[in-house]
N, C-alpha and C positions, 0 to 999 in steps of 0.2 A: 504494500500500500504506500509506503514511504517512497519507494522507487518510482511508482506510477505518479504520485503527486509531484515529485521533483522534476521528472523527465517529461511528464505529460504523455507518456507512452508506456504500455504494458509490455513487459518482457518476461518470457518464460524462464530466463536464466537470471536469477537474482542472488547475490551473495547471502549466505545464511545469517550473517551479522553485518549490518551496514555500519560504515564509519559515521562519525558525527557529520550532520548536514547543516549548513548555514544557508538559509534561503535569502535571495536578494530582495530588494524593495518591491519588485513587481509582483511578488507572491502574496504580499499582505501589506496592510497599511498601519501596522502597529509594531511596538517593540516586543521582543520575545526572548525567552530562555526556555529551551525545551529538552526533554529527555524521554527515553522510551525503554520499556522492558517487555520481554515476551517469552514464549516457549509454551508448549502444551496448549496451544490455541489462544494465547493471549499476548498482545504487544501493548506497550504503554508508551505514549508520547506526551511529553511535557512541553507546553508552548505558551507563548504570549503574543497577542496581536490585537487588531481592531477592525471591526466591520466599518465600511464606509457608508452605512445607511443609518438613518435615524427613524425612530418611531415617534410620531407626534402625539399630542394629548388626545387627538380625535381618532387615533389608531392607524392613521395613514403612514406609509413609509416614504421617506424622501432622502435624497442624497445629503450626507452630513459633512460639514466642514471639519468637525471634531475640534475639541479644545481640551486643555488640561493634560493630565498625566497620560503617558503611553501613546502619544500621537506623533513623535518625531523619531527620525532615524530608525525605521523599522528593521528589526533583525529577528530571525527565528532560528533557534538551534534545536535540532531533533536528534535525540540519542536513542539508538536501538540497543537492546540488551537481550540476553538469553535468560531463561528461567533460573539457571544455576547461579547467576550473580545479580539478579534484580534486587534482592533484599539489601545487599551491600551497596548497590548503586543508590537506592533510595536513602540509605543512611548517610552516604557521602555527599549527595547532592542537596546542599542546604537550600538552594533556590528552585527546587521543584515547584513548578507553578501550575501545571495541569497534567493530567494523565489520560491517555487513550488506551483502552483495553480492547483488543480485537479477538473475536471468536469466529469460528467457522460455522456458517449457517447449514452446511452439509453434514456437520458432526455435532449433534445435540450435546454430547459429553463435554464439549468445550464451553458451552454456555453454563453447564453445571459447575465447571471448574472456576468460572468467574465468581459464582456465589460461594463456592466452597473453599477457594484458595486466594484468588487475586484480590477481591474486595476486602475480605478479612485481613489480608496482608497489609493493605493500605491503612486499615484501622489500627493495626498493631504498630506500624511504623510511625504514624503521625499523631495518633491519639492513644498512647500507651496508658493502661489502667493505673490509677494511683495506688500507692500502697494502702491496703485496707486491713485492719485488724478484725478478723471475723469472730463473731460470737455465735453461740448456739441458736440465738433468736434472730440473727441477721439474715435478711433476704434481699438479694440484689439480682438485677437482670442486666443484659448487655447495654440497654439504654442508660443505665445508671453511671457507666464509666466512660462512655464514648462522647468526646467533644467533637461534633461534626464540623464545627467551625475551623478546626485545626487541620482538617484533611483537604488536600488540594482537589479542585473539581475534577470529575471524571466524565469522559465521554466514551460510551461503549459503541463499538462498530461491529456489526454483523457482516462479515465479508462473504464473498461468493454469491451475491444476490443473483448473478446471471444464471447460476444453476437452479436456484429456487424458482426463478421466473420461468425457466424451461419446463419445470415440472411443478405447477402450482399445487399448494397444499389443499387438503380437504377443508371444509368449513370447520370441522371439529379440531383439526390440527392447528388451524389459524386461531381459533378461540383459545386453545391451550397456550399457544405462543404468546398471545396478548396478555393472558393472565400471568404468565411467567415474568414478562417484562414489567407489568404493573407491580407485582409482588416484589421484584428486585428494586424498583424505584422507591417503594415504600420502606423497604428494609434498610437500604443504603442511601441515606438522604443526601449524600455528597455527589451522587451520580446526577449529572445535569441533563444528558441526552442519551437516548438509544437510537442509533441510526443504522439502517441496513444499506450496504454499499457493495460495489463490485470493483475491485482493483483492475480486473480484466477489461471491463467496458468503461471505466472511469465514472460510473454512475454513483453520484453522491460522494465521491472522494473529496472534492473541494469542501463539501459541507462538514465533513469530519474535522478538517483542520481549521476552517473558519469558526465553527462552534467552539473549538478548543481555545482559539485565540480570544474570542469574545468572553469566554468563561474567566479568562485571566484579566483582561482589560476592564471588565465590568464584574468584579467579584461580588458574591452574595454577602459575605462578611466584610465590613462591619455594618452593612445596612440592615441585614436580617439575620436573626439567630436561628440557625437550623435546628439546634437542640431544643430550644423553647418553642419554635414555630411562631415567632412574632418579630415585629420591627424592633430594633435595638433602641435604647433610650437616647444614645448619642445621635442616632439618625433622626429620631423625633425632634430633638432640640434643633438640629440643623434645618429641618424643613419648617419648623415653627418660625425660625428666624427668616427663612425665605418668604413664608406666608406674610409676615409683618411687613417685609419690604414692598410687597405688591398690594397691600391693603392701604391704598392711597388716601382714602377718606378716614382711616383709623377708626372704623366702627367695629373692628374685630371680625369682619366677614369679608368674603371675596365676592364681589358682584360679577355679573356676566362680563362687563367691560374690563374689570380688573383681571379676570381669568384670560380674556383675549389678549391683554397686554402681556401677561405671563407667557402665554403660548408664543406670541410673536417675538418675544425677547430671546427665547431659547431655540425655537425650531423653525423660525422664518417661514412659517406656514400658517395661514389664518385658520382659526377654529370656527366652524359654522354654528349658527344658533341651534340647529337641530341636534348637533353633537353635544352642546352644552345641556340642552334639555334631556338628552339621552343619559348623560352622566348623572343628572339629578334623579332621574327615575331609577337608575341602577343603584345609586347610593341609598336612596330611601327604601328600596326593596331589600337590600342586603344588610341594613343596619341591625345589629344585634338588639334584642328586646330591651335590655337595661343600659345601653350605652347612651352617650350624649348625642344630641341631634347632629345629623350630618348636613341638613339643609334648614336654614332659618330665614324667614322673610324673603324666601326665594333666592337666597345667597348661600354660598358654601361656608360652613364653619371650619375652624381649625381641624376638628376631628374628621369632618368630611374631606378636607384637603388631604389629610394623612391617609384616610381610607382609599382615596383615589390613587395616591402614590403606591400604597400597598398592593392595589389591584394590578398595577403595572409589574410589580415584583413577582406576584404570584402567577402572572401570565408569561413570565420569563423575559420581560422587556426591561432588563436591568440597565440598558443604555439610557433610558429616560431619566431615572433618578441621578445616575452618575453624570450625565450631561449637565444637569442643573447644578449639582453640588460642585463639580469641578469649575464651572463658570465662576462661582463665588470664591474659589481659592481653596477648597477643601482637598486634602491629599487622600491617599488610599486608606488612611486610618481615621479619616474625618477630622483631621486637625487642620485648623485654618493656617494657611501659609501666608506670612506677611511679605509682600514684595520687597526686594532688596532696596528699591529706590525710595521706600518710605523710611527715612532716617531722621535724626534730629535736625540736620541741616534743612531737609525738605520741609519738615513740620514747622520750623521757625519762620519759613517764608509763606506759609499757608494763611489764607484769609477766607472767612466765610462769605459766600455770595448771598444775595437776597433770597435765592431759592433755598440755600442751606439753612438760613435763619428761619424761614417759613416752615421748613420741615421740622426743625428742632422745637419750635414753638408748638406746632401741632402735636408733636410727640409728648411734650410737657403737658399740654392740655388734656390729652387722652388719659394720662396716668395720674393726674391730680384728682384723686378720688373725691375730695370734699370741696373742690373748686375754691380753695383759699389762696391760690397763687403760690403755693409752696409744695414741694414733694417731700412727704414724710419718709421716714426710714422704711415703713411698710410699703409705701408706694414704690420706692426704689428697689428694695430687695425682693418683695413678693410679687409685684406687678410688672415693673419695667424690665427687670433683668431675669425674671423667673421664666424659664422655658420648659417647666415641668420636670 
């Protein structure tokens, strides 16, 4: 598969173990460090990169200019390994960023080896169980000791799809196959995609490597906690900050116009009124019974805005939240990066414009709870700078 991807040609004669491959810029549009391991029906490829498409708030796809981390000097390194030394490779490669596991669609035993060997191996290598003192009354299961956020994203590739298409499975076999894949995705939460491909016909070969690159450039952690199944607190704080920036009238809600400004700022693509109304219907329909309102006065609340962002995450559109966050200077750990040009010398020369003063006054007014012309300690700590 690696040989086909690199050469764009299938060859019957491929070395049993490929040397490290560094792909030129034309192969991808992101930066990457990659490695791979295999044997017994499994190859693993670790890589980094960037898709050149963006998903807009209305669900449309458009060409993306890209900004923030991982968009310059694209390099991908692919490391192929044999099953006999893959564990030592994973231990030695501190920068393993993603893994592709390949199994043979024509040999069901290789899929079983994914579940029984390869995926548990990644769990042991990247999320070793902590030292636990067992007592006669202690009961623990596998989910108690696995931190899914520490394991690199995995893309599973079912190779030799050309043979499967030549002899289509029965309806029962297809149903069992789907059930096996669903069960695997539920058990191993760090698996991002299962894609069937053919190295011989090049069918879906690009998708394998593109999805692997995207999994690294748009990581799930620290936006979403796979172990807890929820948005992380630091992600919530970042998006509440973004919400406040676009709440131009400071009423604590996002109007349709404010959402349009938000869309235009990041995705250069207008959002139609029918899509805004569609979002409102979806949010109201999916709101948990005892949660705060998602829509109020026909506008989006903070909780509704966060729910919208979470929907993109759960639909695997991780490029949407990362595009927004990186625009505002958040790094891959959601830490705000202060530009180097903002220094004491620059700040000494700064002056507030009339627009700046108007913004600060409106902010002051919004958080002056008793309208006495002063911000109390509670106004400052609990309301102004409190992001939950």
